[in-house]
C-alpha angles and dihedrals in degrees: 000000000000134000129190117202116189142161093221098181092221117353100198095078091042100053091114089070091060088073093064134060135312089028097041092050098045124091094205132045121194110184133179130197092023094162088208133151123217095265094051102065101096099094100150132015093221094064139069115218137219118182151164120211125202114242128202099024138037125269133030125079133144130227129186117185124194132183119276089242092056125082124220145167135193113252112219109240100193089225123128104239114228139158092272097052128030117173129174119182120190126186110214135197111192130158092345091309124120121200146137129248115200114193118191144174122190110175093184094041128281116279101211091194089071096053112021096098090053092048091049095047100083128094096194128068115291133199118198114195128172156099101288096173091214129136122204139148088239087080099029106278120135092221142044141191136211089262093051092044090054091047094051091047090053093045094051091052097041134085091251133098127210108232100192125099116210094278110129121244099190129059118188123211087249089064098252117132131206140175103238102142110078130191118202134174140179112282089233091071101027093102088066098043127089128188131192138162121247118242091226129061094202092225095310125106088237125073118222123249113223114207123189124194110199094201094177095047117074096178114117112251136197122237116267113233131208111184112233118210110191118234105243095189 
């Protein structure tokens, strides 16, 4: 079972890439900054879509796509959605498995204090994918912030595991690279989950994370790594 999480920075003009791997070979898509309107969400006939659009100003938007033969529903979060915190939680039943996908975008950095009780409230496996916009040495950055320190403190005391290595997922036009897009899962399934960064950004400034859940294999695995060399041009 494969997931692709990606800050696509507008998906409508990148739909052609959805026909090639890793998108064409992944059952689940978890996209941030879709820039879509309500009528734009049908990207592929083999998926069902759940989404949040930003209202009142351009940009933002979340989309989670699941296979047609899966069932899903949006879980109410109780949060007020705003431009600084977009969260979409979907409960999924697929191939006799039952789990949660949380999709998030926090352009000013995720404030874990606002969401930790929601994240910790589930008794079934949870994946948390998104653009957290946090920097911390825990995932290879040379700096941190009060928000990222709070997040790491929560993570280390939670029932979740960070799947990323230190490979960056964002390359700025200046040539600097950062790991902003985090992939997290429940510790109970982490032994069967791998995560690696694509070697192509597919015309975004963010590189997709590809996450595989080997649901029939219970042998602990190491993270795959694809080295990302930023484009300095």
